[in-house]
PyMOL Python script that loads the backbone (N, CA, C, O; Angstrom):
from pymol import cmd

cmd.read_pdbstr("""\
ATOM      1  N   UNK A   1      -3.822 -57.318   2.703  1.00  0.00           N
ATOM      2  CA  UNK A   1      -4.233 -58.684   2.509  1.00  0.00           C
ATOM      3  C   UNK A   1      -3.343 -59.577   3.348  1.00  0.00           C
ATOM      4  O   UNK A   1      -2.122 -59.417   3.336  1.00  0.00           O
ATOM      5  N   UNK A   2      -3.914 -60.489   4.057  1.00  0.00           N
ATOM      6  CA  UNK A   2      -3.138 -61.339   4.967  1.00  0.00           C
ATOM      7  C   UNK A   2      -2.092 -62.176   4.231  1.00  0.00           C
ATOM      8  O   UNK A   2      -2.348 -62.723   3.158  1.00  0.00           O
ATOM      9  N   UNK A   3      -0.917 -62.258   4.833  1.00  0.00           N
ATOM     10  CA  UNK A   3       0.165 -62.998   4.184  1.00  0.00           C
ATOM     11  C   UNK A   3      -0.110 -64.492   4.145  1.00  0.00           C
ATOM     12  O   UNK A   3       0.407 -65.180   3.265  1.00  0.00           O
ATOM     13  N   UNK A   4      -0.916 -65.022   5.080  1.00  0.00           N
ATOM     14  CA  UNK A   4      -1.206 -66.454   5.041  1.00  0.00           C
ATOM     15  C   UNK A   4      -1.982 -66.828   3.786  1.00  0.00           C
ATOM     16  O   UNK A   4      -1.780 -67.914   3.244  1.00  0.00           O
ATOM     17  N   UNK A   5      -2.863 -65.956   3.313  1.00  0.00           N
ATOM     18  CA  UNK A   5      -3.592 -66.211   2.066  1.00  0.00           C
ATOM     19  C   UNK A   5      -2.605 -66.227   0.910  1.00  0.00           C
ATOM     20  O   UNK A   5      -2.625 -67.141   0.086  1.00  0.00           O
ATOM     21  N   UNK A   6      -1.750 -65.226   0.846  1.00  0.00           N
ATOM     22  CA  UNK A   6      -0.746 -65.156  -0.229  1.00  0.00           C
ATOM     23  C   UNK A   6       0.152 -66.380  -0.207  1.00  0.00           C
ATOM     24  O   UNK A   6       0.450 -66.954  -1.255  1.00  0.00           O
ATOM     25  N   UNK A   7       0.584 -66.780   0.978  1.00  0.00           N
ATOM     26  CA  UNK A   7       1.479 -67.936   1.097  1.00  0.00           C
ATOM     27  C   UNK A   7       0.806 -69.213   0.620  1.00  0.00           C
ATOM     28  O   UNK A   7       1.428 -70.017  -0.074  1.00  0.00           O
ATOM     29  N   UNK A   8      -0.457 -69.410   0.984  1.00  0.00           N
ATOM     30  CA  UNK A   8      -1.180 -70.604   0.542  1.00  0.00           C
ATOM     31  C   UNK A   8      -1.383 -70.594  -0.966  1.00  0.00           C
ATOM     32  O   UNK A   8      -1.247 -71.630  -1.617  1.00  0.00           O
ATOM     33  N   UNK A   9      -1.706 -69.440  -1.524  1.00  0.00           N
ATOM     34  CA  UNK A   9      -1.877 -69.328  -2.971  1.00  0.00           C
ATOM     35  C   UNK A   9      -0.568 -69.590  -3.699  1.00  0.00           C
ATOM     36  O   UNK A   9      -0.534 -70.329  -4.683  1.00  0.00           O
ATOM     37  N   UNK A  10       0.508 -68.983  -3.213  1.00  0.00           N
ATOM     38  CA  UNK A  10       1.818 -69.184  -3.842  1.00  0.00           C
ATOM     39  C   UNK A  10       2.208 -70.663  -3.807  1.00  0.00           C
ATOM     40  O   UNK A  10       2.678 -71.203  -4.808  1.00  0.00           O
ATOM     41  N   UNK A  11       2.018 -71.312  -2.671  1.00  0.00           N
ATOM     42  CA  UNK A  11       2.361 -72.732  -2.553  1.00  0.00           C
ATOM     43  C   UNK A  11       1.548 -73.571  -3.533  1.00  0.00           C
ATOM     44  O   UNK A  11       2.085 -74.485  -4.159  1.00  0.00           O
ATOM     45  N   UNK A  12       0.258 -73.269  -3.671  1.00  0.00           N
ATOM     46  CA  UNK A  12      -0.587 -74.011  -4.610  1.00  0.00           C
ATOM     47  C   UNK A  12      -0.122 -73.804  -6.045  1.00  0.00           C
ATOM     48  O   UNK A  12       0.002 -74.769  -6.799  1.00  0.00           O
ATOM     49  N   UNK A  13       0.134 -72.570  -6.429  1.00  0.00           N
ATOM     50  CA  UNK A  13       0.559 -72.275  -7.802  1.00  0.00           C
ATOM     51  C   UNK A  13       1.895 -72.948  -8.103  1.00  0.00           C
ATOM     52  O   UNK A  13       2.063 -73.544  -9.167  1.00  0.00           O
ATOM     53  N   UNK A  14       2.837 -72.859  -7.183  1.00  0.00           N
ATOM     54  CA  UNK A  14       4.148 -73.492  -7.393  1.00  0.00           C
ATOM     55  C   UNK A  14       3.992 -74.998  -7.539  1.00  0.00           C
ATOM     56  O   UNK A  14       4.556 -75.593  -8.458  1.00  0.00           O
ATOM     57  N   UNK A  15       3.241 -75.614  -6.653  1.00  0.00           N
ATOM     58  CA  UNK A  15       3.089 -77.071  -6.678  1.00  0.00           C
ATOM     59  C   UNK A  15       2.298 -77.546  -7.896  1.00  0.00           C
ATOM     60  O   UNK A  15       2.671 -78.533  -8.530  1.00  0.00           O
ATOM     61  N   UNK A  16       1.228 -76.862  -8.222  1.00  0.00           N
ATOM     62  CA  UNK A  16       0.315 -77.323  -9.267  1.00  0.00           C
ATOM     63  C   UNK A  16       0.743 -76.922 -10.671  1.00  0.00           C
ATOM     64  O   UNK A  16       0.650 -77.729 -11.596  1.00  0.00           O
ATOM     65  N   UNK A  17       1.204 -75.705 -10.842  1.00  0.00           N
ATOM     66  CA  UNK A  17       1.475 -75.199 -12.183  1.00  0.00           C
ATOM     67  C   UNK A  17       2.956 -75.074 -12.510  1.00  0.00           C
ATOM     68  O   UNK A  17       3.332 -75.039 -13.682  1.00  0.00           O
ATOM     69  N   UNK A  18       3.790 -75.008 -11.494  1.00  0.00           N
ATOM     70  CA  UNK A  18       5.236 -74.919 -11.724  1.00  0.00           C
ATOM     71  C   UNK A  18       5.928 -76.214 -11.316  1.00  0.00           C
ATOM     72  O   UNK A  18       7.156 -76.278 -11.256  1.00  0.00           O
ATOM     73  N   UNK A  19       5.133 -77.245 -11.035  1.00  0.00           N
ATOM     74  CA  UNK A  19       5.627 -78.589 -10.717  1.00  0.00           C
ATOM     75  C   UNK A  19       6.635 -78.596  -9.575  1.00  0.00           C
ATOM     76  O   UNK A  19       7.621 -79.333  -9.595  1.00  0.00           O
ATOM     77  N   UNK A  20       6.364 -77.762  -8.582  1.00  0.00           N
ATOM     78  CA  UNK A  20       7.185 -77.722  -7.386  1.00  0.00           C
ATOM     79  C   UNK A  20       8.470 -76.934  -7.518  1.00  0.00           C
ATOM     80  O   UNK A  20       9.272 -76.912  -6.585  1.00  0.00           O
ATOM     81  N   UNK A  21       8.691 -76.282  -8.657  1.00  0.00           N
ATOM     82  CA  UNK A  21       9.918 -75.517  -8.877  1.00  0.00           C
ATOM     83  C   UNK A  21       9.803 -74.136  -8.233  1.00  0.00           C
ATOM     84  O   UNK A  21       9.392 -73.170  -8.875  1.00  0.00           O
ATOM     85  N   UNK A  22      10.168 -74.062  -6.972  1.00  0.00           N
ATOM     86  CA  UNK A  22      10.061 -72.809  -6.222  1.00  0.00           C
ATOM     87  C   UNK A  22      11.083 -71.770  -6.671  1.00  0.00           C
ATOM     88  O   UNK A  22      11.001 -70.610  -6.267  1.00  0.00           O
ATOM     89  N   UNK A  23      12.043 -72.171  -7.501  1.00  0.00           N
ATOM     90  CA  UNK A  23      13.051 -71.217  -7.960  1.00  0.00           C
ATOM     91  C   UNK A  23      12.514 -70.298  -9.062  1.00  0.00           C
ATOM     92  O   UNK A  23      13.135 -69.281  -9.374  1.00  0.00           O
ATOM     93  N   UNK A  24      11.377 -70.644  -9.649  1.00  0.00           N
ATOM     94  CA  UNK A  24      10.778 -69.815 -10.689  1.00  0.00           C
ATOM     95  C   UNK A  24      10.308 -68.499 -10.086  1.00  0.00           C
ATOM     96  O   UNK A  24       9.660 -68.475  -9.039  1.00  0.00           O
ATOM     97  N   UNK A  25      10.646 -67.402 -10.764  1.00  0.00           N
ATOM     98  CA  UNK A  25      10.223 -66.084 -10.293  1.00  0.00           C
ATOM     99  C   UNK A  25       8.708 -65.977 -10.413  1.00  0.00           C
ATOM    100  O   UNK A  25       8.155 -66.105 -11.505  1.00  0.00           O
ATOM    101  N   UNK A  26       8.056 -65.748  -9.313  1.00  0.00           N
ATOM    102  CA  UNK A  26       6.599 -65.639  -9.279  1.00  0.00           C
ATOM    103  C   UNK A  26       6.229 -64.348  -8.560  1.00  0.00           C
ATOM    104  O   UNK A  26       5.916 -64.363  -7.370  1.00  0.00           O
ATOM    105  N   UNK A  27       6.264 -63.221  -9.290  1.00  0.00           N
ATOM    106  CA  UNK A  27       5.957 -61.945  -8.644  1.00  0.00           C
ATOM    107  C   UNK A  27       4.510 -61.890  -8.179  1.00  0.00           C
ATOM    108  O   UNK A  27       3.611 -62.409  -8.840  1.00  0.00           O
ATOM    109  N   UNK A  28       4.303 -61.264  -7.051  1.00  0.00           N
ATOM    110  CA  UNK A  28       2.972 -61.196  -6.447  1.00  0.00           C
ATOM    111  C   UNK A  28       1.940 -60.548  -7.367  1.00  0.00           C
ATOM    112  O   UNK A  28       0.773 -60.938  -7.358  1.00  0.00           O
ATOM    113  N   UNK A  29       2.358 -59.573  -8.152  1.00  0.00           N
ATOM    114  CA  UNK A  29       1.434 -58.866  -9.039  1.00  0.00           C
ATOM    115  C   UNK A  29       1.570 -59.306 -10.488  1.00  0.00           C
ATOM    116  O   UNK A  29       0.903 -58.754 -11.363  1.00  0.00           O
ATOM    117  N   UNK A  30       2.425 -60.292 -10.760  1.00  0.00           N
ATOM    118  CA  UNK A  30       2.627 -60.764 -12.125  1.00  0.00           C
ATOM    119  C   UNK A  30       1.432 -61.551 -12.634  1.00  0.00           C
ATOM    120  O   UNK A  30       0.864 -62.373 -11.916  1.00  0.00           O
ATOM    121  N   UNK A  31       1.057 -61.292 -13.876  1.00  0.00           N
ATOM    122  CA  UNK A  31      -0.089 -61.962 -14.485  1.00  0.00           C
ATOM    123  C   UNK A  31       0.211 -63.437 -14.734  1.00  0.00           C
ATOM    124  O   UNK A  31       1.199 -63.778 -15.384  1.00  0.00           O
ATOM    125  N   UNK A  32      -0.652 -64.305 -14.210  1.00  0.00           N
ATOM    126  CA  UNK A  32      -0.508 -65.739 -14.455  1.00  0.00           C
ATOM    127  C   UNK A  32      -0.600 -66.038 -15.952  1.00  0.00           C
ATOM    128  O   UNK A  32       0.169 -66.844 -16.476  1.00  0.00           O
ATOM    129  N   UNK A  33      -1.529 -65.397 -16.625  1.00  0.00           N
ATOM    130  CA  UNK A  33      -1.765 -65.681 -18.038  1.00  0.00           C
ATOM    131  C   UNK A  33      -0.646 -65.103 -18.902  1.00  0.00           C
ATOM    132  O   UNK A  33      -0.112 -65.806 -19.760  1.00  0.00           O
ATOM    133  N   UNK A  34      -0.283 -63.844 -18.694  1.00  0.00           N
ATOM    134  CA  UNK A  34       0.770 -63.216 -19.497  1.00  0.00           C
ATOM    135  C   UNK A  34       2.113 -63.915 -19.337  1.00  0.00           C
ATOM    136  O   UNK A  34       2.904 -63.950 -20.279  1.00  0.00           O
ATOM    137  N   UNK A  35       2.382 -64.473 -18.155  1.00  0.00           N
ATOM    138  CA  UNK A  35       3.642 -65.172 -17.918  1.00  0.00           C
ATOM    139  C   UNK A  35       3.563 -66.653 -18.276  1.00  0.00           C
ATOM    140  O   UNK A  35       4.529 -67.389 -18.074  1.00  0.00           O
ATOM    141  N   UNK A  36       2.430 -67.096 -18.803  1.00  0.00           N
ATOM    142  CA  UNK A  36       2.285 -68.485 -19.230  1.00  0.00           C
ATOM    143  C   UNK A  36       2.260 -69.486 -18.088  1.00  0.00           C
ATOM    144  O   UNK A  36       2.580 -70.658 -18.286  1.00  0.00           O
ATOM    145  N   UNK A  37       1.888 -69.044 -16.908  1.00  0.00           N
ATOM    146  CA  UNK A  37       1.871 -69.926 -15.740  1.00  0.00           C
ATOM    147  C   UNK A  37       0.577 -70.723 -15.690  1.00  0.00           C
ATOM    148  O   UNK A  37       0.593 -71.918 -15.395  1.00  0.00           O
ATOM    149  N   UNK A  38      -0.539 -70.074 -15.975  1.00  0.00           N
ATOM    150  CA  UNK A  38      -1.853 -70.705 -15.891  1.00  0.00           C
ATOM    151  C   UNK A  38      -2.623 -70.405 -17.172  1.00  0.00           C
ATOM    152  O   UNK A  38      -2.608 -69.282 -17.674  1.00  0.00           O
ATOM    153  N   UNK A  39      -3.302 -71.441 -17.696  1.00  0.00           N
ATOM    154  CA  UNK A  39      -4.185 -71.241 -18.844  1.00  0.00           C
ATOM    155  C   UNK A  39      -5.635 -71.248 -18.356  1.00  0.00           C
ATOM    156  O   UNK A  39      -5.885 -71.238 -17.150  1.00  0.00           O
ATOM    157  N   UNK A  40      -6.579 -71.265 -19.281  1.00  0.00           N
ATOM    158  CA  UNK A  40      -7.988 -71.183 -18.885  1.00  0.00           C
ATOM    159  C   UNK A  40      -8.422 -72.367 -18.029  1.00  0.00           C
ATOM    160  O   UNK A  40      -9.230 -72.201 -17.114  1.00  0.00           O
ATOM    161  N   UNK A  41      -7.906 -73.544 -18.306  1.00  0.00           N
ATOM    162  CA  UNK A  41      -8.226 -74.707 -17.479  1.00  0.00           C
ATOM    163  C   UNK A  41      -7.611 -74.545 -16.094  1.00  0.00           C
ATOM    164  O   UNK A  41      -8.225 -74.907 -15.090  1.00  0.00           O
ATOM    165  N   UNK A  42      -6.415 -74.010 -16.044  1.00  0.00           N
ATOM    166  CA  UNK A  42      -5.746 -73.774 -14.772  1.00  0.00           C
ATOM    167  C   UNK A  42      -6.495 -72.789 -13.894  1.00  0.00           C
ATOM    168  O   UNK A  42      -6.501 -72.918 -12.670  1.00  0.00           O
ATOM    169  N   UNK A  43      -7.127 -71.804 -14.519  1.00  0.00           N
ATOM    170  CA  UNK A  43      -7.928 -70.849 -13.747  1.00  0.00           C
ATOM    171  C   UNK A  43      -9.037 -71.586 -13.004  1.00  0.00           C
ATOM    172  O   UNK A  43      -9.330 -71.277 -11.849  1.00  0.00           O
ATOM    173  N   UNK A  44      -9.650 -72.562 -13.671  1.00  0.00           N
ATOM    174  CA  UNK A  44     -10.714 -73.334 -13.017  1.00  0.00           C
ATOM    175  C   UNK A  44     -10.162 -74.144 -11.849  1.00  0.00           C
ATOM    176  O   UNK A  44     -10.828 -74.287 -10.824  1.00  0.00           O
ATOM    177  N   UNK A  45      -8.951 -74.675 -11.996  1.00  0.00           N
ATOM    178  CA  UNK A  45      -8.303 -75.378 -10.880  1.00  0.00           C
ATOM    179  C   UNK A  45      -8.047 -74.414  -9.722  1.00  0.00           C
ATOM    180  O   UNK A  45      -8.245 -74.759  -8.557  1.00  0.00           O
ATOM    181  N   UNK A  46      -7.610 -73.218 -10.054  1.00  0.00           N
ATOM    182  CA  UNK A  46      -7.354 -72.197  -9.033  1.00  0.00           C
ATOM    183  C   UNK A  46      -8.651 -71.815  -8.316  1.00  0.00           C
ATOM    184  O   UNK A  46      -8.666 -71.658  -7.095  1.00  0.00           O
ATOM    185  N   UNK A  47      -9.722 -71.666  -9.069  1.00  0.00           N
ATOM    186  CA  UNK A  47     -11.024 -71.344  -8.468  1.00  0.00           C
ATOM    187  C   UNK A  47     -11.446 -72.453  -7.509  1.00  0.00           C
ATOM    188  O   UNK A  47     -11.902 -72.176  -6.400  1.00  0.00           O
ATOM    189  N   UNK A  48     -11.295 -73.710  -7.933  1.00  0.00           N
ATOM    190  CA  UNK A  48     -11.658 -74.844  -7.069  1.00  0.00           C
ATOM    191  C   UNK A  48     -10.818 -74.839  -5.797  1.00  0.00           C
ATOM    192  O   UNK A  48     -11.332 -75.117  -4.713  1.00  0.00           O
ATOM    193  N   UNK A  49      -9.528 -74.526  -5.923  1.00  0.00           N
ATOM    194  CA  UNK A  49      -8.654 -74.435  -4.754  1.00  0.00           C
ATOM    195  C   UNK A  49      -9.145 -73.350  -3.797  1.00  0.00           C
ATOM    196  O   UNK A  49      -9.222 -73.569  -2.588  1.00  0.00           O
ATOM    197  N   UNK A  50      -9.471 -72.191  -4.337  1.00  0.00           N
ATOM    198  CA  UNK A  50      -9.955 -71.079  -3.508  1.00  0.00           C
ATOM    199  C   UNK A  50     -11.238 -71.481  -2.782  1.00  0.00           C
ATOM    200  O   UNK A  50     -11.385 -71.225  -1.587  1.00  0.00           O
ATOM    201  N   UNK A  51     -12.157 -72.106  -3.501  1.00  0.00           N
ATOM    202  CA  UNK A  51     -13.417 -72.514  -2.871  1.00  0.00           C
ATOM    203  C   UNK A  51     -13.173 -73.527  -1.757  1.00  0.00           C
ATOM    204  O   UNK A  51     -13.713 -73.393  -0.659  1.00  0.00           O
ATOM    205  N   UNK A  52     -12.358 -74.540  -2.045  1.00  0.00           N
ATOM    206  CA  UNK A  52     -12.105 -75.605  -1.067  1.00  0.00           C
ATOM    207  C   UNK A  52     -11.282 -75.126   0.124  1.00  0.00           C
ATOM    208  O   UNK A  52     -11.602 -75.439   1.271  1.00  0.00           O
ATOM    209  N   UNK A  53     -10.241 -74.380  -0.143  1.00  0.00           N
ATOM    210  CA  UNK A  53      -9.309 -73.971   0.907  1.00  0.00           C
ATOM    211  C   UNK A  53      -9.875 -72.884   1.810  1.00  0.00           C
ATOM    212  O   UNK A  53      -9.682 -72.916   3.025  1.00  0.00           O
ATOM    213  N   UNK A  54     -10.564 -71.937   1.223  1.00  0.00           N
ATOM    214  CA  UNK A  54     -11.029 -70.782   1.985  1.00  0.00           C
ATOM    215  C   UNK A  54     -12.526 -70.824   2.275  1.00  0.00           C
ATOM    216  O   UNK A  54     -13.069 -69.893   2.872  1.00  0.00           O
ATOM    217  N   UNK A  55     -13.197 -71.900   1.856  1.00  0.00           N
ATOM    218  CA  UNK A  55     -14.614 -72.070   2.154  1.00  0.00           C
ATOM    219  C   UNK A  55     -15.507 -71.024   1.518  1.00  0.00           C
ATOM    220  O   UNK A  55     -16.490 -70.586   2.115  1.00  0.00           O
ATOM    221  N   UNK A  56     -15.159 -70.625   0.301  1.00  0.00           N
ATOM    222  CA  UNK A  56     -15.918 -69.588  -0.393  1.00  0.00           C
ATOM    223  C   UNK A  56     -16.645 -70.166  -1.598  1.00  0.00           C
ATOM    224  O   UNK A  56     -16.199 -71.150  -2.188  1.00  0.00           O
ATOM    225  N   UNK A  57     -17.748 -69.560  -1.954  1.00  0.00           N
ATOM    226  CA  UNK A  57     -18.437 -69.889  -3.200  1.00  0.00           C
ATOM    227  C   UNK A  57     -18.078 -68.809  -4.215  1.00  0.00           C
ATOM    228  O   UNK A  57     -18.249 -67.618  -3.956  1.00  0.00           O
ATOM    229  N   UNK A  58     -17.582 -69.236  -5.368  1.00  0.00           N
ATOM    230  CA  UNK A  58     -17.202 -68.298  -6.418  1.00  0.00           C
ATOM    231  C   UNK A  58     -18.226 -68.420  -7.545  1.00  0.00           C
ATOM    232  O   UNK A  58     -18.378 -69.486  -8.141  1.00  0.00           O
ATOM    233  N   UNK A  59     -18.917 -67.337  -7.829  1.00  0.00           N
ATOM    234  CA  UNK A  59     -19.897 -67.312  -8.915  1.00  0.00           C
ATOM    235  C   UNK A  59     -19.167 -67.238 -10.253  1.00  0.00           C
ATOM    236  O   UNK A  59     -18.060 -66.709 -10.342  1.00  0.00           O
ATOM    237  N   UNK A  60     -19.804 -67.776 -11.287  1.00  0.00           N
ATOM    238  CA  UNK A  60     -19.205 -67.724 -12.623  1.00  0.00           C
ATOM    239  C   UNK A  60     -18.850 -66.294 -13.020  1.00  0.00           C
ATOM    240  O   UNK A  60     -17.814 -66.058 -13.643  1.00  0.00           O
ATOM    241  N   UNK A  61     -19.703 -65.349 -12.663  1.00  0.00           N
ATOM    242  CA  UNK A  61     -19.476 -63.942 -13.015  1.00  0.00           C
ATOM    243  C   UNK A  61     -18.249 -63.353 -12.317  1.00  0.00           C
ATOM    244  O   UNK A  61     -17.758 -62.298 -12.721  1.00  0.00           O
ATOM    245  N   UNK A  62     -17.749 -64.023 -11.273  1.00  0.00           N
ATOM    246  CA  UNK A  62     -16.576 -63.532 -10.544  1.00  0.00           C
ATOM    247  C   UNK A  62     -15.265 -64.091 -11.097  1.00  0.00           C
ATOM    248  O   UNK A  62     -14.187 -63.666 -10.684  1.00  0.00           O
ATOM    249  N   UNK A  63     -15.354 -65.035 -12.023  1.00  0.00           N
ATOM    250  CA  UNK A  63     -14.145 -65.639 -12.587  1.00  0.00           C
ATOM    251  C   UNK A  63     -13.644 -64.728 -13.703  1.00  0.00           C
ATOM    252  O   UNK A  63     -13.908 -64.949 -14.885  1.00  0.00           O
ATOM    253  N   UNK A  64     -12.926 -63.714 -13.293  1.00  0.00           N
ATOM    254  CA  UNK A  64     -12.415 -62.665 -14.171  1.00  0.00           C
ATOM    255  C   UNK A  64     -10.937 -62.444 -13.894  1.00  0.00           C
ATOM    256  O   UNK A  64     -10.470 -62.716 -12.788  1.00  0.00           O
ATOM    257  N   UNK A  65     -10.187 -61.951 -14.887  1.00  0.00           N
ATOM    258  CA  UNK A  65      -8.785 -61.626 -14.631  1.00  0.00           C
ATOM    259  C   UNK A  65      -8.612 -60.658 -13.459  1.00  0.00           C
ATOM    260  O   UNK A  65      -7.615 -60.730 -12.739  1.00  0.00           O
ATOM    261  N   UNK A  66      -9.565 -59.765 -13.266  1.00  0.00           N
ATOM    262  CA  UNK A  66      -9.473 -58.815 -12.154  1.00  0.00           C
ATOM    263  C   UNK A  66      -9.438 -59.523 -10.806  1.00  0.00           C
ATOM    264  O   UNK A  66      -8.946 -58.965  -9.826  1.00  0.00           O
ATOM    265  N   UNK A  67      -9.955 -60.746 -10.750  1.00  0.00           N
ATOM    266  CA  UNK A  67      -9.987 -61.502  -9.497  1.00  0.00           C
ATOM    267  C   UNK A  67      -8.995 -62.655  -9.446  1.00  0.00           C
ATOM    268  O   UNK A  67      -8.615 -63.083  -8.355  1.00  0.00           O
ATOM    269  N   UNK A  68      -8.563 -63.175 -10.601  1.00  0.00           N
ATOM    270  CA  UNK A  68      -7.806 -64.429 -10.597  1.00  0.00           C
ATOM    271  C   UNK A  68      -6.541 -64.421 -11.449  1.00  0.00           C
ATOM    272  O   UNK A  68      -6.087 -65.494 -11.848  1.00  0.00           O
ATOM    273  N   UNK A  69      -5.950 -63.262 -11.750  1.00  0.00           N
ATOM    274  CA  UNK A  69      -4.798 -63.258 -12.652  1.00  0.00           C
ATOM    275  C   UNK A  69      -3.449 -63.024 -11.977  1.00  0.00           C
ATOM    276  O   UNK A  69      -2.443 -62.861 -12.667  1.00  0.00           O
ATOM    277  N   UNK A  70      -3.405 -63.004 -10.666  1.00  0.00           N
ATOM    278  CA  UNK A  70      -2.125 -62.906  -9.961  1.00  0.00           C
ATOM    279  C   UNK A  70      -2.352 -63.305  -8.510  1.00  0.00           C
ATOM    280  O   UNK A  70      -3.488 -63.374  -8.041  1.00  0.00           O
ATOM    281  N   UNK A  71      -1.274 -63.563  -7.818  1.00  0.00           N
ATOM    282  CA  UNK A  71      -1.393 -63.899  -6.399  1.00  0.00           C
ATOM    283  C   UNK A  71      -2.065 -62.750  -5.651  1.00  0.00           C
ATOM    284  O   UNK A  71      -2.951 -62.980  -4.827  1.00  0.00           O
ATOM    285  N   UNK A  72      -1.656 -61.533  -5.928  1.00  0.00           N
ATOM    286  CA  UNK A  72      -2.223 -60.371  -5.237  1.00  0.00           C
ATOM    287  C   UNK A  72      -3.714 -60.234  -5.515  1.00  0.00           C
ATOM    288  O   UNK A  72      -4.494 -59.958  -4.603  1.00  0.00           O
ATOM    289  N   UNK A  73      -4.114 -60.425  -6.769  1.00  0.00           N
ATOM    290  CA  UNK A  73      -5.532 -60.279  -7.116  1.00  0.00           C
ATOM    291  C   UNK A  73      -6.381 -61.361  -6.455  1.00  0.00           C
ATOM    292  O   UNK A  73      -7.471 -61.078  -5.958  1.00  0.00           O
ATOM    293  N   UNK A  74      -5.890 -62.589  -6.448  1.00  0.00           N
ATOM    294  CA  UNK A  74      -6.655 -63.668  -5.820  1.00  0.00           C
ATOM    295  C   UNK A  74      -6.739 -63.435  -4.310  1.00  0.00           C
ATOM    296  O   UNK A  74      -7.800 -63.623  -3.714  1.00  0.00           O
ATOM    297  N   UNK A  75      -5.642 -63.033  -3.697  1.00  0.00           N
ATOM    298  CA  UNK A  75      -5.643 -62.777  -2.252  1.00  0.00           C
ATOM    299  C   UNK A  75      -6.608 -61.646  -1.902  1.00  0.00           C
ATOM    300  O   UNK A  75      -7.330 -61.734  -0.909  1.00  0.00           O
ATOM    301  N   UNK A  76      -6.624 -60.594  -2.704  1.00  0.00           N
ATOM    302  CA  UNK A  76      -7.573 -59.494  -2.479  1.00  0.00           C
ATOM    303  C   UNK A  76      -9.011 -59.981  -2.627  1.00  0.00           C
ATOM    304  O   UNK A  76      -9.884 -59.614  -1.841  1.00  0.00           O
ATOM    305  N   UNK A  77      -9.247 -60.809  -3.639  1.00  0.00           N
ATOM    306  CA  UNK A  77     -10.585 -61.363  -3.862  1.00  0.00           C
ATOM    307  C   UNK A  77     -11.034 -62.189  -2.659  1.00  0.00           C
ATOM    308  O   UNK A  77     -12.156 -62.033  -2.178  1.00  0.00           O
ATOM    309  N   UNK A  78     -10.157 -63.066  -2.175  1.00  0.00           N
ATOM    310  CA  UNK A  78     -10.483 -63.900  -1.011  1.00  0.00           C
ATOM    311  C   UNK A  78     -10.794 -63.012   0.196  1.00  0.00           C
ATOM    312  O   UNK A  78     -11.774 -63.249   0.902  1.00  0.00           O
ATOM    313  N   UNK A  79      -9.977 -62.005   0.432  1.00  0.00           N
ATOM    314  CA  UNK A  79     -10.200 -61.109   1.573  1.00  0.00           C
ATOM    315  C   UNK A  79     -11.539 -60.383   1.451  1.00  0.00           C
ATOM    316  O   UNK A  79     -12.265 -60.247   2.437  1.00  0.00           O
ATOM    317  N   UNK A  80     -11.869 -59.914   0.242  1.00  0.00           N
ATOM    318  CA  UNK A  80     -13.160 -59.234   0.029  1.00  0.00           C
ATOM    319  C   UNK A  80     -14.329 -60.184   0.267  1.00  0.00           C
ATOM    320  O   UNK A  80     -15.312 -59.818   0.910  1.00  0.00           O
ATOM    321  N   UNK A  81     -14.219 -61.402  -0.251  1.00  0.00           N
ATOM    322  CA  UNK A  81     -15.304 -62.381  -0.087  1.00  0.00           C
ATOM    323  C   UNK A  81     -15.485 -62.740   1.387  1.00  0.00           C
ATOM    324  O   UNK A  81     -16.613 -62.883   1.858  1.00  0.00           O
ATOM    325  N   UNK A  82     -14.394 -62.885   2.102  1.00  0.00           N
ATOM    326  CA  UNK A  82     -14.486 -63.197   3.534  1.00  0.00           C
ATOM    327  C   UNK A  82     -15.161 -62.059   4.289  1.00  0.00           C
ATOM    328  O   UNK A  82     -16.003 -62.300   5.155  1.00  0.00           O
ATOM    329  N   UNK A  83     -14.800 -60.835   3.969  1.00  0.00           N
ATOM    330  CA  UNK A  83     -15.394 -59.668   4.616  1.00  0.00           C
ATOM    331  C   UNK A  83     -16.890 -59.600   4.326  1.00  0.00           C
ATOM    332  O   UNK A  83     -17.689 -59.329   5.223  1.00  0.00           O
ATOM    333  N   UNK A  84     -17.266 -59.846   3.079  1.00  0.00           N
ATOM    334  CA  UNK A  84     -18.677 -59.838   2.693  1.00  0.00           C
ATOM    335  C   UNK A  84     -19.441 -60.932   3.423  1.00  0.00           C
ATOM    336  O   UNK A  84     -20.557 -60.707   3.893  1.00  0.00           O
ATOM    337  N   UNK A  85     -18.846 -62.115   3.518  1.00  0.00           N
ATOM    338  CA  UNK A  85     -19.503 -63.241   4.192  1.00  0.00           C
ATOM    339  C   UNK A  85     -19.685 -62.956   5.681  1.00  0.00           C
ATOM    340  O   UNK A  85     -20.710 -63.314   6.260  1.00  0.00           O
ATOM    341  N   UNK A  86     -18.704 -62.317   6.298  1.00  0.00           N
ATOM    342  CA  UNK A  86     -18.787 -62.009   7.723  1.00  0.00           C
ATOM    343  C   UNK A  86     -19.825 -60.928   7.997  1.00  0.00           C
ATOM    344  O   UNK A  86     -20.457 -60.923   9.053  1.00  0.00           O
ATOM    345  N   UNK A  87     -19.998 -60.019   7.055  1.00  0.00           N
ATOM    346  CA  UNK A  87     -20.956 -58.928   7.228  1.00  0.00           C
ATOM    347  C   UNK A  87     -22.401 -59.399   7.050  1.00  0.00           C
ATOM    348  O   UNK A  87     -23.338 -58.766   7.536  1.00  0.00           O
ATOM    349  N   UNK A  88     -22.559 -60.509   6.353  1.00  0.00           N
ATOM    350  CA  UNK A  88     -23.929 -61.004   6.069  1.00  0.00           C
ATOM    351  C   UNK A  88     -24.546 -61.700   7.252  1.00  0.00           C
ATOM    352  O   UNK A  88     -25.683 -62.166   7.170  1.00  0.00           O
TER     353      UNK A  88
END
""", "prot")
cmd.dss("prot")
cmd.show_as("cartoon", "prot")
cmd.util.cbc("prot")
cmd.orient("prot")
């Protein structure tokens, strides 16, 4: 997964949910929900960020922890969606 996607996601999460506190440990595979970083409303903010920043449409059925519960999962999701869009 491209590091630029991870970097943009990390910057958004730090700024939006950690109030700019970059010193907070934010592991790439750490669960946003289990670590209390993002709640259900925050997931919707994250989805909107992904759609706006990466030019993707996210279906309601795709808003799952498997796709949106860590930096790594979101980055993988974005990469998969981009690949699918390019193949179409």
